[in-house]
C-alpha positions in Angstrom: 0.1 0.0 -0.1 1.6 3.5 -0.9 0.4 6.8 -0.2 -1.7 8.3 2.7 -4.7 6.8 4.0 -6.7 9.5 5.8 -9.2 9.2 8.5 -11.8 12.1 9.0 -15.1 12.5 11.1 -16.7 13.9 13.9 -14.8 14.8 17.5 -14.9 11.3 19.3 -15.7 9.0 16.2 -12.6 7.1 16.8 -10.1 8.5 14.0 -7.0 8.5 16.6 -7.8 5.0 18.1 -8.7 3.2 14.9 -5.9 4.6 13.1 -3.5 3.4 15.4 -4.8 0.1 14.9 -5.2 0.1 11.2 -1.5 1.4 11.0 0.0 -1.6 13.2 -2.4 -4.2 10.9 -0.5 -2.9 7.8 2.8 -2.0 9.3 2.8 1.6 8.4 3.1 4.6 10.4 0.1 6.3 12.2 0.1 10.1 12.3 -2.4 11.8 14.4 -2.4 15.7 13.1 -3.6 17.0 16.5 -1.2 15.3 18.4 1.7 16.7 15.9 0.2 20.2 16.6 0.2 19.5 20.7 3.9 18.5 20.4 4.7 21.5 18.7 2.5 24.2 20.0 0.7 22.9 23.3 -2.8 22.3 24.2 -5.3 22.9 21.5 -7.8 24.4 23.9 -5.3 26.6 25.1 -4.1 27.5 21.8 -7.5 28.3 20.5 -8.2 30.6 23.6 -5.0 32.8 23.2 -4.6 32.9 19.3 -8.3 31.9 17.8 -9.6 29.3 15.4 -8.1 31.1 12.3 -4.6 30.6 13.2 -4.9 27.0 14.6 -6.6 26.2 11.3 -3.5 27.8 9.2 -0.8 25.7 11.3 -3.3 22.6 11.1 -3.3 23.1 7.3 0.4 22.9 7.2 0.5 19.9 9.3 -2.1 18.1 7.1 -0.1 18.9 4.0 3.0 17.2 5.5 1.1 14.4 6.7 -0.3 13.6 3.6 2.8 13.2 1.9 3.7 10.0 3.7 2.8 6.3 3.5 0.8 6.5 6.6 -2.6 6.2 8.2 -3.1 9.9 9.0 -5.9 11.0 11.6 -7.2 14.6 11.1 -8.6 16.6 13.7 -12.6 16.7 13.3 -12.4 20.3 11.9 -9.3 19.9 9.6 -11.7 19.5 6.7 -13.1 23.2 7.1 -10.4 24.7 5.5 -10.9 24.9 1.7 -7.1 24.4 1.1 -7.1 21.1 3.2 -10.2 20.0 1.4 -8.0 20.5 -2.1 -5.2 18.4 -0.4 -7.6 15.5 0.2 -9.0 15.2 -3.3 -8.1 12.3 -5.0 -6.6 10.5 -1.9 -8.4 7.5 0.0 -10.4 9.0 2.6 -12.3 7.0 5.3 -15.0 8.9 7.1 -16.0 7.4 10.5 -19.1 8.2 12.0 -20.8 7.9 15.3 -24.4 8.2 16.5 -25.4 10.9 19.3 -26.0 7.9 21.8 -22.4 6.4 21.3 -20.9 10.0 21.7 -22.9 10.5 24.8 -21.7 7.3 26.2 -18.1 8.0 25.3 -18.2 11.6 27.0 -19.6 10.1 29.9 -16.9 7.4 30.1 -14.0 9.7 29.4 -14.9 13.4 30.5 -11.3 14.5 29.9 -11.8 13.8 26.3 -14.6 16.4 26.1 -12.4 19.0 27.9 -9.7 18.6 25.1 -12.1 19.7 22.5 -12.6 23.4 22.5 -15.6 23.7 20.1 -17.3 21.3 22.5 -16.4 22.8 25.7 -19.5 23.3 27.7 -22.0 22.1 25.0 -22.0 18.4 25.3 -23.8 16.4 23.0 -25.8 18.9 21.7 -22.8 21.3 20.7 -21.4 17.8 19.2 -24.6 17.2 17.0 -24.8 20.8 15.8 -21.1 20.6 14.8 -21.6 17.2 13.2 -24.6 18.5 11.0 -22.8 21.6 9.9 -19.8 19.4 8.9 -21.6 16.6 7.3 -21.8 17.8 3.6 -18.2 18.2 3.7 -17.2 15.0 5.4 -19.4 13.4 2.7 -18.3 14.8 -0.2 -14.7 14.2 0.8 -15.3 10.2 1.8 -14.2 7.4 -0.4 -16.0 5.2 2.4 -18.1 5.8 5.4 -17.9 3.5 8.5 -19.8 3.8 11.5 -18.0 3.3 14.9 -21.1 3.4 16.9 -21.4 0.7 19.7 -18.5 -1.0 18.3 -14.8 -1.8 19.7 -12.5 0.3 17.8 -10.5 -3.1 17.0 -13.7 -4.2 15.0 -13.7 -1.0 13.3 -10.0 -1.2 12.5 -10.5 -4.8 11.1 -13.2 -3.5 8.7 -11.2 -0.8 7.5 -7.9 -3.2 6.8 -10.3 -5.5 5.1 -11.8 -2.7 2.8 -8.4 -1.2 1.9 -7.1 -4.8 1.1 -10.2 -5.4 -1.0 -10.4 -2.2 -2.8 
């Protein structure tokens, strides 16, 4: 397999957890653009507060541009696709959209409240904010996706197995 394989989707859908498992199964690197951002610039929520979303998106676009040049599984932050230049970078690549139901996200947030706190666009709004965010982004996710896989009420191991099988059979 050559070229980047991109995972997109809503916050909490499992892009990082699935991406790590898929990369391990395929024997290739996993890149999480949010983790690269944090390593270089600190916590995303704090950066958002100090510098704003436009500056975050500018840096994120550069990180995505670097990542998609690698032979790797690349997990993007949920909002990375909002940037038109990032959308252009993804055209023609294998883009896997991970989705999740509101109920599954509610369970994940309740199980892991620290995860919700790391997501600046969800801070204080919970699943209602998540739902509005996803509905606003859905047309972009759907347009960019080569395939869509639902992660609701599934283990990330089973989701990764489905992704690997899809990649091998295409």
